[in-house]
C-alpha positions as CSV (number, residue, x, y, z in Angstrom):
1,D,106.8,191.6,133.3
2,D,104.8,188.5,132.2
3,D,101.3,189.7,131.6
4,D,99.9,186.3,132.7
5,E,101.6,186.4,136.1
6,V,99.2,189.0,137.6
7,S,96.2,186.7,137.1
8,E,98.0,183.4,137.8
9,W,97.1,181.5,140.9
10,N,100.5,180.5,142.3
11,L,102.1,179.2,145.5
12,R,102.8,182.8,146.6
13,K,99.1,183.9,146.3
14,C,98.0,180.6,147.8
15,S,100.2,181.1,150.9
16,A,99.0,184.7,151.4
17,S,95.4,183.4,151.2
18,G,96.2,180.8,153.8
19,L,97.7,183.5,156.1
20,D,94.5,185.5,155.5
21,T,92.4,182.6,156.6
22,L,94.5,181.9,159.8
23,A,94.3,185.6,160.7
24,N,90.5,185.7,160.3
25,R,90.2,182.5,162.4
26,F,92.6,183.2,165.2
27,G,92.8,187.0,165.1
28,A,95.2,188.4,167.8
29,G,96.3,184.8,168.6
30,T,98.4,184.8,165.4
31,L,100.4,187.9,166.4
32,P,102.9,186.4,169.0
33,T,104.2,184.1,166.2
34,L,103.7,186.5,163.3
35,L,105.1,189.8,164.6
36,P,108.8,188.7,165.0
37,L,108.7,187.2,161.5
38,L,107.1,190.4,160.1
39,Q,109.7,192.6,161.8
40,E,112.5,190.5,160.5
41,R,111.3,190.6,156.9
42,L,110.2,194.3,156.9
43,A,113.7,195.2,158.0
44,S,115.5,193.0,155.5
45,P,118.0,194.6,153.2
46,E,116.9,192.1,150.5
47,W,114.0,193.6,148.5
48,A,112.3,190.3,147.8
49,V,112.3,189.3,151.5
50,R,111.0,192.8,152.4
51,E,108.3,192.5,149.8
52,S,107.1,189.1,151.2
53,G,106.7,190.8,154.6
54,I,104.6,193.6,153.0
55,L,102.4,190.9,151.3
56,A,102.0,189.1,154.7
57,L,101.1,192.4,156.4
58,G,98.4,193.0,153.8
59,A,97.2,189.4,154.1
60,I,96.4,189.7,157.8
61,A,94.6,193.0,157.5
62,D,91.0,191.6,157.8
63,G,91.7,189.4,160.7
64,C,94.2,191.5,162.7
65,T,93.4,195.1,162.1
66,E,92.4,195.8,165.7
67,P,95.3,194.0,167.4
68,I,97.9,195.3,165.0
69,S,96.5,198.9,165.1
70,A,99.0,199.9,167.8
71,Y,101.8,199.4,165.2
72,L,100.0,201.1,162.2
73,P,101.0,204.7,163.1
74,Q,104.6,203.6,162.3
75,L,103.8,201.0,159.6
76,V,101.5,203.1,157.4
77,P,103.9,206.0,157.0
78,W,106.7,203.5,156.2
79,L,104.4,201.8,153.6
80,I,103.6,205.2,152.0
81,E,107.4,205.9,151.6
82,T,107.8,202.4,150.2
83,L,105.6,203.4,147.2
84,S,108.7,205.1,145.9
85,H,110.8,201.9,146.1
86,P,112.9,201.3,143.0
87,K,111.5,197.7,142.5
88,A,108.1,197.6,140.8
89,L,106.9,194.5,142.7
90,V,107.5,196.3,146.0
91,R,105.7,199.4,144.9
92,S,102.7,197.3,143.6
93,I,102.4,195.2,146.8
94,A,102.7,198.3,149.0
95,C,99.7,199.8,147.1
96,W,97.7,196.7,147.8
97,T,98.6,196.5,151.5
98,L,97.9,200.2,152.0
99,S,94.4,199.6,150.5
100,R,93.8,196.8,153.0
101,Y,94.4,199.3,155.9
102,A,92.4,202.2,154.3
103,H,89.6,201.9,156.8
104,W,92.0,202.4,159.7
105,L,93.6,205.4,158.0
106,I,90.2,207.1,157.4
107,D,89.2,206.4,161.0
108,E,92.4,208.1,162.2
109,H,91.7,211.0,159.8
110,E,88.2,211.5,161.2
111,R,89.3,211.1,164.8
112,T,92.0,213.8,164.4
113,A,89.5,216.1,162.7
114,A,86.9,215.5,165.5
115,E,89.6,216.6,168.0
116,G,89.7,220.0,166.4
117,G,92.5,219.4,163.8
118,S,92.3,219.3,160.0
119,G,92.5,215.5,159.9
120,S,95.4,213.1,159.8
121,A,98.3,214.2,157.6
122,L,98.5,210.6,156.4
123,L,95.6,211.0,154.0
124,P,97.1,213.7,151.8
125,R,100.4,211.9,151.8
126,L,98.7,208.7,150.7
127,V,96.7,210.4,148.0
128,D,99.8,212.1,146.6
129,A,101.9,208.8,146.7
130,L,99.1,206.7,145.1
131,L,98.6,209.3,142.3
132,R,102.3,209.1,141.5
133,C,102.0,205.3,141.2
134,V,98.9,205.7,139.0
135,L,101.3,207.3,136.5
136,D,104.0,204.7,137.1
137,R,105.7,203.3,133.9
138,N,105.1,199.7,135.1
139,K,101.7,198.1,134.2
140,R,101.5,196.1,137.5
141,V,102.1,199.2,139.6
142,Q,99.5,201.1,137.5
143,E,96.9,198.5,138.1
144,A,97.6,198.1,141.9
145,A,97.6,201.9,142.3
146,C,94.2,202.4,140.5
147,S,92.7,199.5,142.5
148,A,94.0,201.0,145.8
149,M,92.8,204.4,144.8
150,A,89.3,203.0,144.2
151,T,89.3,201.3,147.6
152,L,90.4,204.6,149.3
153,E,87.6,206.4,147.5
154,E,85.1,204.0,148.9
155,E,86.4,204.4,152.4
156,A,87.2,208.1,152.4
157,R,84.2,209.4,150.4
158,L,83.7,213.1,151.2
159,A,87.1,213.3,153.0
160,L,88.6,213.3,149.5
161,V,86.8,216.5,148.4
162,P,89.9,218.7,149.1
163,Y,91.9,216.5,146.7
164,L,89.4,216.1,143.9
165,Q,91.3,218.3,141.4
166,P,94.7,216.5,141.5
167,I,92.9,213.1,141.6
168,L,90.9,213.9,138.5
169,Q,93.9,215.5,136.7
170,T,96.0,212.4,137.4
171,L,93.3,209.8,136.4
172,L,92.5,211.6,133.2
173,S,96.1,212.2,132.2
174,A,96.8,208.5,132.7
175,Y,94.7,207.9,129.5
176,A,97.6,208.9,127.5
177,S,100.0,206.3,128.9
178,Y,97.7,203.3,129.6
179,Q,97.4,200.5,127.2
180,A,93.8,199.9,125.9
181,K,93.4,196.6,127.9
182,H,94.2,198.4,131.2
183,L,91.9,201.4,130.7
184,H,89.1,199.5,132.6
185,I,90.9,200.1,135.9
186,L,90.9,203.8,135.2
187,Y,87.2,203.7,134.4
188,D,86.6,202.0,137.7
189,A,88.6,204.6,139.7
190,I,86.7,207.5,138.0
191,G,83.3,205.8,138.5
192,T,84.0,204.9,142.1
193,L,85.1,208.5,142.8
194,A,81.9,209.9,141.3
195,D,79.9,207.4,143.5
196,A,81.9,208.4,146.6
197,V,81.7,212.2,146.4
198,G,78.4,212.7,144.6
199,A,77.5,216.2,143.7
200,E,80.8,217.6,144.9
201,I,82.2,216.5,141.5
202,A,79.8,219.0,139.8
203,R,81.9,222.1,140.5
204,P,82.5,224.0,137.3
205,E,86.3,223.7,137.5
206,L,86.0,219.9,138.0
207,L,83.5,219.6,135.1
208,Q,85.9,221.3,132.8
209,L,88.5,218.7,133.7
210,L,86.3,215.6,133.7
211,M,83.7,215.9,130.9
212,P,85.6,217.0,127.7
213,P,88.0,213.9,127.7
214,L,85.1,211.6,128.7
215,M,82.8,212.8,125.9
216,E,85.7,212.8,123.4
217,R,86.3,209.1,124.2
218,W,82.5,208.5,124.1
219,S,82.3,209.8,120.6
220,R,85.4,207.8,119.4
221,L,84.6,204.3,120.9
222,P,83.0,202.2,118.2
223,A,79.8,200.2,119.1
224,D,81.6,196.9,119.0
225,H,84.6,198.0,121.1
226,I,85.3,195.8,124.1
227,G,86.0,199.0,126.2
228,L,82.5,200.4,125.6
229,L,80.7,198.4,128.4
230,P,83.0,199.4,131.3
231,F,83.0,203.0,129.9
232,L,79.2,203.0,130.0
233,A,79.3,202.0,133.7
234,T,81.6,204.9,134.4
235,L,79.5,207.3,132.5
236,T,76.4,206.1,134.4
237,A,78.2,206.8,137.8
238,V,79.3,210.3,136.6
239,A,75.8,211.2,135.3
240,Q,74.2,210.1,138.6
241,A,76.7,212.2,140.6
242,L,76.3,215.3,138.4
243,G,72.5,215.3,138.3
244,L,71.3,218.4,136.4
245,A,74.9,219.4,135.7
246,F,75.0,216.5,133.2
247,Q,72.3,218.2,131.1
248,P,74.7,219.7,128.5
249,Y,75.9,216.1,127.7
250,A,72.6,214.3,127.9
251,E,71.5,214.6,124.3
252,P,74.5,212.9,122.6
253,V,74.6,210.2,125.3
254,F,70.8,209.5,125.0
255,A,70.9,209.5,121.2
256,R,73.7,207.0,121.1
257,C,72.2,204.7,123.8
258,V,68.9,204.6,121.8
């Protein structure tokens, strides 16, 4: 993969932005034209054509979530399965599109729980599939999965409490495989998780997972390292979430900050 391609503003991204604008302006009025095109592309045997349909589906999320919600019980499980697609570009765009519908998925989870169930089965499936993508060998998929995970954390908040252990295990194990310049997306996912679940992250078994690798990295990062600033932001979020449970780590952090 070309590292510059991810940040490049190209015709493909410009087209998706235009579709986003149309969906926000015309809402349900776009669907009679758009749905047949989406159905055709999502069913295509050509992976690149199918990928363009997934991108378009994500692009219309803000403007068309309500009118397209009737189709999401079928589309979201299909998108979760697509996170295992052999093509990295398909996996990465599926991560992004799923993050665009995270609000709908959490609403479904809470509605099912309110009806006396344990919540929608889609949430644990999505968490499991995104965590696999966090450990993907492809850098683009890694970045898309971490970003999608952070969005899901913001939307789900305490609904993620049952999955905190595997989430933390995966995010922390990713340190071993991520290149230094991509570690900031891991920092963001960990900090966002701490903000989302608050004191729930202070359980002893979670502290044993979370704090030793964070403090080990804190001690190793030199003062002029470019990664220190985003790491400080993550440590701030973790300290705020832990409250008094952060006390054993307060002295070395305070001393170095001074």
